[in-house]
N, C-alpha and C positions, 0 to 999 in steps of 0.2 A: 296704442297697440293696434288700432284699426288700420293704420298705414302699413304696418308690417304684414298684417293679414291680407290686405289688398294686394300687396306686391307678391306675396307667395301665391295667392290665387291667380294672379296674372301670369306668373311663371309657369304654373301648372297648366293653365289654359294654352299658353304658347307652346309648351312641350307636346301636349296632346294634338294640337293643330299641326305642328311640324311632323309628328308621327303619321297623321292622316295624309299629309302631302307625300311623305315617303311611301306610304302604302299605295297611293295612286300611281306613283312612279314604278314601283315594283310590280304591281298587279295589272296595270293597264298600258303604260307607256312602253315598258320593256317588251311585252308580248306583241304589241302592235308594230314596234320597230323591227322585231325579228320576222314578223309576218310580211312586212313591206319589203324587207331585204331579200326574201327568198320566194321567188314566184311559184315554186313547186310545193310550197307549204300547204298542208291540208288543215283546216280549222277543225279541231276535235271537240267533242262534248266536254272532255276533261279541261281543255284550255278555256272554254267558255265558262264552265263552273268555277274554275280557279280565278278567272278575272272577276266574275260576279262576287265571289267571296272576298277578294281583296278590296273591291269597291264598296261592298257592304261594310267591311271593317273600317274603311276610311271614313265612311259616312257616320258610323257609330262613334268613332273617335272625335270627329268634328263636332257632333252634337254634344258629346261629353264636355268638350272644351267650352262650348257655348253655355252649357249648364253650369260649369264651374264659374264662369264669369257672372252668372246670376247670383253668386254668393258674395259679391263685393259689398262691403259695408259703406254706406253713404253717409 
């Protein structure tokens, strides 16, 4: 039973880590690329807070994935 538990735990951790990577892409890479492509773009407080929120969410998801891996049965 521990092998099944370990595989399910690894699947959960991988899913959380992929979601954190997608959050970085949505919250950081996309705004930076739109900022770079438009020289007249003004950086607003809302854009900064949104990016910070996405990056914080990504960090929390990544740490949750690491914590899930701590539940592996040896």
